[in-house]
C-alpha positions, 0 to 999 in steps of 0.5 A: 526308718520304721522297724516291723516285725523281728525274730530272735533265736537262741540269741542272749537270754532267749534259749527258743524263737522269739517274735516281736511284732513293733507294728502292733507295739508302736500302734499308740507311738509309744509302748514300754519294754519292760522285765526282771533285772537281766531277763533281757530287755536291752538284748532285744535292742542288740539284736535290732543293732546286731542285724542291721550292722552285725553288731552290738553296743557298748561293752557288750559288743567287744565279748562277741558272745551272743549265742544263748547258753541254754539253747539246744544244740541244733537250734540256730542262732539267728536274728531276723529284721523286717523294716521300711527304710526311705520308702523299702521294705527289706528282710534282714537275716544275721547269724554270729559265729558260735561254737556248736557241738559236732554231730559225729564224735565228741568236742566242737565245731565252729559256725560261721558267721552268715547275712542276707537281706532280702527285698521286699519291695522293688529294689532301689535304682531298678537292681536285681530282686535277688537276695544279698549274701554277702556280709560286707555288701550287706553292711554298705546297703545298711549304711547307705540306706539309714545314712550312719553308721553303726555308732552313730545308729547307736548313738541316735536311734538307741538312746543310752542314758548312761553314756549320756551321763558321762558325756555330761560330766566328761572333761574336754577330751573324752567329750571330743572322742564322742563327737568325733565318733557321731559327726565324723570330724577325722576329715578336719583331722586329715586338714589339720595333719595336711597343714602340719606336713606342708609345714614340715615340708616347707620347712625343709625347703627353707632350710635347703635354700637358706643353707644355700645361701650360707653356702654362697656367703661361705664361698664369697669369704674363702674367695675374698680371703676373709671371715665370715661376718656375723650378719652377710649383706648385699652391702658387705658384698659389694665391698669385697667386689670394690676391694678387688676391683682395686687390686686388678688395677695396682697389679696390672700397673706393676705388670706392665713396668715389669714387662718393659724391663723384661724387654730391654733384658731380652734385647741386651741378651740376643746382641750378646748371644749374636757376638758370642755365635759368630765367635763360636763359628770362627772357632771351629772353622779354624778346629775342623780344617787343623783336624782335616790336615792331621787326617790326610794320610788316612784319606789317601788309604780310604781311596786306594782300598775303595778302588780295589773293592770295585774292581774285585766286586764282579769275581766276588759275585761270580764265586758267590754264584759258583757256591750256590751251584755246588750246593745245588750239585749236592742236593741234586746228588743226595736226592738221586740216592733217597730215590734209588733207597725208595725203590729198593724198599719197595722191591725194585732191583733193576737200578742200573737202567738208564734214564729212558729205560727207568721211563719205561718201566714206571709206565708200564707199573702205572698202566698195571695199576690202572687196570686194576680201578675197575676191580677197586670199585667193586671192592667198595661196593662189596663192603657196602653190600656186606653192611646192608646184609647186616641191616637186612638180618637185623630187620628180619629179625626186628619184624619177627619180633614185633610181629609175635608181640602183636600177635599176643595182644591180639590174642588177649583183647577179646578177654579185656573186652569181654571184663570191661563189658561186664564192669560197664554193666555193674556200674550202670546197675550201681548208679541204680540203685545208689539213691535208693540206698542212700535216701534208706541210709538217711532214714536209718541213721535219723531212727537210729537217733531218736532210738538211742534217744527215746530213753532220755526223752523218757527221763525228761517226760518224767522230770517234767511230769513230776515238776509239773505235779510240784507246780500244780500243788504249790500254785493250789497252796497258794491259791487257797492262802490268798483265799483265805487271806481275802477272807479274813480281810473282808472280815475285817473291812469294818475295822479296817475302814473305822480306823479311817473315821474322823470325828465330824466326817461322814462315814463311808458306808452310813454317811453318818457324822456320828461314830459311836462305836467303830469297829475294833480290828482283831488280832488276826486281821489282814492289811492290803500289803499282806493280800497284795503279797499273796496275790503276787505269791499266787500269780507267781505260781501260776506262771511256774505251773503254766512253764511246767505244763509247757515243757510236760506237753513239750517233752510228751510231744517230742517223745511221742514223736520219736516213738511214732518214727522208731515203732517196735524197732530196737537200737540194736537191729537198727544199728545192724541194718543201718551197717548193712545199708552202709556196706551196701552204699560203700559197694555200690559208690565204688562201681557207680559213676563209672560206666561212662569211662568203662565204654570208653575203655571198650571203645578204646579196646576196639580201636586198639584191636584195629591199630594192632591189625594194621601193624602186624600186616605192615610188619608181615610186608615188610618182612617179606620185602627184607627176606627177598633182598637179603637172597639176592644180596647175598648171591651177589656177594658170593660171584663178586667175592671170586673176582677179587680173590684172584686180583688182589694176589698176595695183597690184603685187597686189590686197593692195597695191590694198586696202591702198591704199584702207583707208589713203585711207579712214582718211586721209578719216576723220582730217581729218573727225574734225579739222576738228569738232574745231577748231570745237568748240575755238573755241566753247570758247575765246570762252566762256572769255574771257567767263568771266575777265573777268566773275570779275575784276569780281567780285574787286574789280578794274579789269581782268583784268591788275589781278588777275593783278599781285595774284595769288600762287603757293600756295607764297607764300601758304602762306608769308605764312600761316605767317609771320603764324601764326609771329609771333602764336605767338612773342609769345604764347609769349614773355608766356607764359614771364614769367608762369610761377610758377618764373620769377617774381622772376627778373630779366634781369640776374642771374648763374649760376656754373656753370662751377666746378660743372662742373668740380669734377663732371668731376674727381669723374666721373673719379676714379669712373670710375677706380675703376670700371675698376680694380675691373673690372681687378681683378675680371677678373684674379682671375677669369682667375687662377681659370679658369686655375688649374682648367685648370692643375689639370685639365692636371697631373691629366691628365698625372702619370698619363701620366707614369707610363705612359710612365715604365712603357713607357720602362723596359719597352721598354728591356728588351725592346730589351736596354737600361736595366734588362736586365742581360744586354743581352739583346733579347727577339729574342735571349732568344728565339733564346737559348733556342732555341741553349740547346737547339741546345746540349743536342740538339747535346751528346748526339752531340759527346760520343758522337764525341768519346767523352765529351770534349766538350760544347757551353756556352750563355752568356747573359752580356752581351758585352764593353764592354756589347754584346747578349749571349745567343748565345755557344757555347763548348765544354767540354773534360772532360779538362782541366775548361776551357770552350774557345773554339770557335776552339780545336778542330782541324780534325778537332774543329771537324768533329765539332763542326759536325756535332754542331751541324748535327743538333742544330739539324736536330732543334730546327728539325725540332720547331718547325716540326712536320716531325717525319717527315723520313725522308731526310737529306743530310750533304755533305762533311767526312769527310776530316778525321777519322782511321779510330777517329774515323771509326768513331765518327761512323759510329756516329752516323749509324747511329743516325739512321737508326734507325725508317726514316730514310734518311741519305745521305753526299755525299764523295769519301773513298775510306775511306767506300767501303769503310765504306758498302756502297750507292754512287751514283758520279758519273762525270765525263767532258768530255761531262758527268757520269753517274751510276752505281749501284755495291754 
């Protein structure tokens, strides 16, 4: 990386625009940037850093206040840097965010930050040559080209010795923080954290598996009914399994003995139960025969009742049918009376007609109603036509109203079109005039600003002239004082030379070794120091005179330029004219830009006129058609109404009269049908009564009532049949039981003991069931123990490799994080940083030995700290004079500067090699030279001369006066109340 040109404007203490030509400064490879304290030397380095990264190093970057307080409000704050990186020539322009006064009104407004990168040579990778204007993208391009971030650049290119003095004396923790920022070892911290996270994850997994093993142990102890031992293992599980197997064998033997005893008791019980069952059957048969003998008379009554009921069944059925016929006759009579009542209600009075006459009368009524059907359709059509007539009246009214509305719109269209055309002409005229009015407004605004500023510019010019006169007077006075002092010194030069004479040494003027009358200094003699002080005062007065002249010239230039632009115009005239122009601009702005809209409105109005004319023609056609239809329809309604009035008679309409005739015909037919049904039902009733009397006589009954008394419901008949059948079956069954061969010899008086056999069988059963349950429990326990033992063994098999892996991971994590078997207590990150620090110590030692003339060397230590704290970042100094290793804190001020500078240069070399930034052609060393004596400064300058080998440019930033004589190329920063300026010197 090589810097070519730097421009700063309103940045830091620089109120105006200052330019640094690094190509001219670095022609010899070494230049000096000097000036008074606070003049702005380091600000130039801040400007380089800000242009590249948008930030400045150190504590200054935390304030974020980069704009010059002395700069004009209209002067922008920006930094422009031209440089070449990896063969690519580019220009970077950056502006920070800052507050500036508002151009209108009071207060401040925020000027946003900006950045741009322009390729002055072909861009890399064949990309586009367009400027990059996004702040984040500019930052990414710079970091990619330089190969380092802002923090690394600040430490590698801008060497701040003050920070490296702190680094030299820092403890392990502070030194680690700086090295982490420089070498980017965050990835190793991520590795350490990854190991810790993995260990926590694996520990949780291990605890989960151990918990699983403990669960299986608890379940084994629970199933076995034992306490959990302190150290359960596989032998304990095997012992539980063997004990459970022995308990199973014992339970099976006891179950076999109990089962044999229960089978014998069951056999004895079955024998006694069979004997008791035979005795019960014999006793039950004798008891049932005795009961049947006692109920013999009742069985006879059942047979007699059943025989009479069977004979009376036919008569009862006929009587039931006759009762249904009587009910039918009554219903037919009631229907005849209802039909006659309906006929009377409908106005029919000829109720004494016979059935045939009634049917003829009903037919005549239906025929009369049929003649009215056609007129009913006409009545329905009449109603529909009346509704259509109402619709036509509404349509005709709507057509007339719509025609009037359309006509009113057509009447107003010509005036509206004319107004739109006039507005369009105004808009076109306004568009043509607006640009000129805006230009005139801008011109008058600028003239008004100049006119308002003229009084202030006049005052500034007068102040500048007064300051210039004062500076000239002071300069003349200082110059005259210097001339007087020089004249007086020349006059007393002989005495000054005589003061240096020594006996036996030649005189520098005449060469004589004898000095009989050396000149004696007078009271007003001037020394060299007094002359130097007067010369410096004269130079300072000259500088102030030049500054005053420059300010006066600038004030006069600004006043003359403003006066020339304003001319003879007054402020009130310009303000009035500007107000008029702004009113004209506002008026034209109301019309400008609307010509196309007005043209579109005219075209839309024409299309609307065509649409309205078409709509009016359509409405007129519809009105004519509807009026013609209404006229025809009204004539048909009048003619049809006369025929319908004659046909409906006294009824509301023809349909009502037809419905009445049909209803009356149906009522007369119903009356005829009812009278026919009453006659038929009477004949059937008389026939059934004769059939019932004949049936009672044939069944052997004296009368119908006697037959009905003997009749029984079907349920009673079925019950009697069942009682008789059951009694006969019971008697046959009882006698059949007594005749069975296996009951021969069994007397009802015998006794059988079943209870004792049942008690013995139950006792044997309980014993057998208890034994079976014991076997099942023992087998279940054994099975569960075997299953749990298998799972316990599987859990142990899975746990053992996990425990081994975790132990290995745990030890490795401790080593990576500087614990456990890590004797040096160094984490992985510290180990990497220690390696980098060792490289830095080697690179820095070469320069430290050269600058200390072989006395000092850096010694890197990777030993652990006190009380077991982490180590690896120790840095001490070996003193070859004493052969002892000394802490860096024991170095003097000058020695600390040499060590810090060596450490900074060594670190710069290592970081540059680490980041790939090998082509760092520009390097700055900021301050720290004031602590060196002349001899040591010669050595340090020799080392710095070596740095510019191979075309590298080294810039020194210092206020030390001696460096001005040692470095031929200089850039001076001059400090004043109006802001710092740069002066190029040789």
